[in-house]
Structures are given as C-alpha cells and as structure tokens.
Residue frames as a rotation matrix with the C-alpha (Angstrom) as fourth column:
MET 1
0.694 -0.065 -0.717 -8.14
-0.694 0.205 -0.690 16.97
0.192 0.977 0.097 4.42
GLY 2
0.011 -0.751 0.660 -6.03
-0.682 0.477 0.554 13.92
-0.731 -0.456 -0.507 4.04
ILE 3
-0.196 -0.160 -0.967 -5.00
-0.840 0.536 0.082 10.84
0.506 0.829 -0.240 2.19
ARG 4
0.475 0.400 0.783 -6.54
-0.716 0.694 0.080 7.49
-0.511 -0.599 0.616 3.05
VAL 5
-0.584 -0.713 -0.387 -4.49
-0.811 0.533 0.241 4.35
0.035 0.455 -0.890 2.37
ASN 6
0.517 0.845 0.137 -6.60
-0.822 0.535 -0.193 1.42
-0.237 -0.013 0.971 1.14
LEU 7
-0.399 -0.788 -0.470 -3.75
-0.860 0.499 -0.106 -1.06
0.318 0.362 -0.876 0.97
ASP 8
-0.751 0.141 0.645 -5.56
-0.330 0.766 -0.551 -3.58
-0.572 -0.627 -0.529 3.17
VAL 9
0.350 0.934 -0.076 -8.54
-0.463 0.101 -0.881 -3.54
-0.815 0.343 0.468 0.81
MET 10
0.436 -0.245 -0.866 -6.40
-0.876 0.103 -0.471 -4.28
0.204 0.964 -0.170 -2.24
MET 11
-0.700 -0.709 0.092 -4.48
-0.705 0.664 -0.249 -6.98
0.116 -0.239 -0.964 -0.39
ALA 12
-0.379 0.655 0.654 -7.76
-0.281 0.592 -0.755 -8.66
-0.882 -0.470 -0.041 0.57
LYS 13
0.600 0.627 -0.497 -9.05
-0.631 -0.012 -0.776 -8.45
-0.493 0.779 0.389 -3.02
ARG 14
0.261 -0.615 -0.744 -5.84
-0.802 0.291 -0.522 -10.09
0.537 0.733 -0.417 -4.26
LYS 15
0.983 0.166 -0.077 -5.77
-0.085 0.785 0.613 -12.56
0.163 -0.596 0.786 -1.34
MET 16
0.166 -0.986 -0.025 -2.21
0.282 0.072 -0.957 -11.53
0.945 0.152 0.290 -0.51
SER 17
0.678 0.007 -0.735 -0.75
0.734 0.032 0.678 -11.47
0.028 -0.999 0.016 2.99
LEU 18
0.920 -0.379 -0.101 1.42
-0.340 -0.899 0.275 -8.73
-0.195 -0.219 -0.956 4.42
GLY 19
0.182 -0.897 0.404 4.43
-0.160 0.378 0.912 -11.05
-0.970 -0.230 -0.075 4.34
GLU 20
0.170 -0.051 0.984 3.86
0.852 0.510 -0.120 -12.04
-0.496 0.859 0.130 0.72
LEU 21
0.891 0.206 0.405 3.52
0.396 -0.790 -0.469 -8.42
0.223 0.578 -0.785 -0.37
ALA 22
0.739 -0.671 -0.062 6.57
-0.451 -0.561 0.695 -7.36
-0.501 -0.486 -0.717 1.64
ASP 23
0.006 -0.745 0.667 8.66
0.266 0.644 0.718 -10.09
-0.964 0.173 0.202 0.00
SER 24
0.340 0.221 0.914 7.37
0.922 0.113 -0.370 -9.19
-0.185 0.969 -0.166 -3.45
VAL 25
0.952 0.090 0.294 8.00
0.156 -0.966 -0.207 -5.46
0.265 0.243 -0.933 -3.00
GLY 26
0.102 -0.988 -0.120 11.31
0.648 0.157 -0.745 -5.82
0.755 -0.002 0.656 -1.20
ILE 27
-0.254 -0.154 0.955 10.51
-0.559 -0.783 -0.275 -3.87
0.789 -0.603 0.113 1.98
THR 28
-0.982 -0.155 -0.104 10.12
-0.003 0.568 -0.823 -5.01
0.186 -0.808 -0.559 5.56
GLN 29
-0.231 0.940 -0.251 6.78
0.770 0.334 0.544 -6.10
0.595 -0.068 -0.801 6.96
ALA 30
-0.181 0.113 -0.977 7.13
0.838 -0.502 -0.213 -3.37
-0.514 -0.858 -0.004 9.61
ASN 31
-0.849 -0.173 -0.499 7.44
-0.062 -0.906 0.419 -0.61
-0.525 0.386 0.759 6.99
LEU 32
-0.782 0.623 -0.027 4.59
0.105 0.174 0.979 -2.06
0.615 0.763 -0.201 4.96
SER 33
-0.170 0.715 -0.678 2.47
0.961 0.273 0.047 -2.23
0.219 -0.644 -0.733 8.11
ILE 34
-0.522 -0.081 -0.849 3.12
0.422 -0.890 -0.174 1.47
-0.741 -0.449 0.499 8.78
LEU 35
-0.948 0.188 -0.255 1.86
-0.316 -0.500 0.806 2.25
0.024 0.845 0.534 5.30
LYS 36
-0.601 0.738 -0.307 -1.11
0.419 0.618 0.665 -0.11
0.680 0.271 -0.681 5.62
THR 37
-0.131 0.553 -0.823 -2.30
0.986 -0.017 -0.168 1.48
-0.107 -0.833 -0.543 8.87
GLY 38
0.583 0.394 0.711 -2.08
0.591 -0.806 -0.038 4.98
0.557 0.442 -0.703 7.41
LYS 39
0.784 -0.328 -0.527 0.69
0.378 -0.421 0.825 6.10
-0.492 -0.846 -0.206 9.77
ALA 40
-0.153 -0.876 0.457 3.21
0.953 -0.009 0.301 6.76
-0.260 0.482 0.837 6.99
LYS 41
0.241 0.146 -0.960 3.97
0.120 -0.985 -0.120 10.40
-0.963 -0.087 -0.255 6.18
ALA 42
0.131 -0.269 -0.954 5.41
-0.923 -0.384 -0.019 9.67
-0.361 0.884 -0.298 2.73
ILE 43
0.527 -0.059 0.848 5.95
0.223 0.972 -0.071 6.93
-0.820 0.227 0.526 0.17
ARG 44
-0.518 -0.747 -0.416 8.57
-0.340 -0.266 0.902 6.72
-0.785 0.609 -0.116 -2.54
PHE 45
0.300 0.607 -0.736 7.27
-0.920 -0.021 -0.392 6.43
-0.254 0.795 0.551 -6.07
SER 46
-0.456 -0.534 -0.712 9.47
-0.698 0.711 -0.087 3.37
0.553 0.457 -0.697 -6.56
THR 47
-0.952 0.174 0.251 7.78
-0.080 0.651 -0.755 1.68
-0.295 -0.739 -0.606 -3.58
LEU 48
-0.070 0.983 -0.171 4.32
-0.517 -0.183 -0.836 2.66
-0.853 0.030 0.521 -4.82
GLU 49
0.076 0.009 -0.997 5.21
-0.984 0.165 -0.074 1.33
0.163 0.986 0.021 -8.26
ALA 50
-0.824 -0.457 -0.334 6.38
-0.394 0.887 -0.239 -1.99
0.406 -0.065 -0.912 -6.79
ILE 51
-0.701 0.650 0.294 3.20
-0.109 0.310 -0.945 -2.32
-0.705 -0.694 -0.146 -4.70
CYS 52
0.195 0.803 -0.564 1.01
-0.766 -0.235 -0.599 -1.58
-0.613 0.548 0.569 -7.73
ARG 53
-0.246 -0.368 -0.897 2.95
-0.863 0.504 0.030 -4.11
0.441 0.782 -0.442 -9.79
ALA 54
-0.981 -0.194 0.007 2.60
-0.171 0.843 -0.510 -6.80
0.093 -0.502 -0.860 -7.10
LEU 55
-0.518 0.852 0.079 -1.11
0.094 0.149 -0.984 -6.14
-0.850 -0.502 -0.157 -6.57
GLU 56
-0.740 0.187 0.646 -1.83
0.669 0.101 0.737 -5.49
0.072 0.977 -0.200 -10.26
CYS 57
0.402 0.868 -0.292 -3.59
0.886 -0.449 -0.115 -2.21
-0.231 -0.213 -0.949 -9.52
GLN 58
0.147 -0.255 0.956 -3.34
0.470 -0.833 -0.294 1.55
0.871 0.492 -0.003 -10.02
PRO 59
-0.851 -0.520 -0.074 -2.06
0.327 -0.413 -0.850 4.06
0.412 -0.747 0.522 -7.42
GLY 60
-0.537 0.729 0.424 -5.62
-0.713 -0.661 0.234 5.40
0.451 -0.177 0.875 -7.11
ASP 61
0.328 0.610 -0.721 -6.75
-0.062 0.776 0.628 1.96
0.943 -0.162 0.292 -5.95
ILE 62
-0.089 -0.494 -0.865 -4.44
0.856 0.405 -0.320 2.32
0.508 -0.769 0.387 -2.94
LEU 63
-0.836 -0.288 -0.467 -4.45
0.490 -0.774 -0.400 6.06
-0.246 -0.563 0.789 -2.20
GLU 64
0.018 0.920 0.392 -7.61
0.871 -0.207 0.445 8.09
0.491 0.334 -0.805 -1.79
PHE 65
-0.903 -0.254 0.347 -8.01
0.111 -0.918 -0.380 11.82
0.415 -0.305 0.857 -1.09
PHE 66
0.032 0.954 -0.298 -10.72
0.912 0.094 0.398 12.87
0.408 -0.285 -0.867 1.34
ASP 67
-0.637 -0.106 0.764 -11.91
-0.030 -0.986 -0.162 16.29
0.770 -0.126 0.625 2.45
ASP 68
-0.797 0.307 -0.520 -13.28
0.596 0.260 -0.760 16.71
-0.098 -0.916 -0.390 5.96
C-alpha cells in the first residue's frame, strides 16, 4: 500500500515549471523536487493547499492511494 504523488502530471497539465511552482508556493525547489519524486514522507496541509491553489486543482489530483 502507498501514496503516489502525481505532482509532475499536474505541473505538465498546467505548463508550470518546478521553479515557477516553488516560487508560487514559497518553498525551495529542492523540497518540491523531493515531493515530486515521491520521496517525501509527509506534507503539511498548508503546503498542499498552496500547491493546489497554484495549480488550480484538488488534493486528489496530486495524491493517489494505491494497494499492491
């Protein structure tokens, strides 16, 4: 079981670069990259809210549950 992060998919749909999103959200590109690659162990709701606001999407568009 796990959570898949589809941040790269939403960024591509919105034609937004990692740098643009990082600037918009107010976090470093390195931290955003950790989230994008699925290596993050947690995310603050405030960060998730800022990402959803910047990408004009819902949390479910970014995070997906999967069962092995």
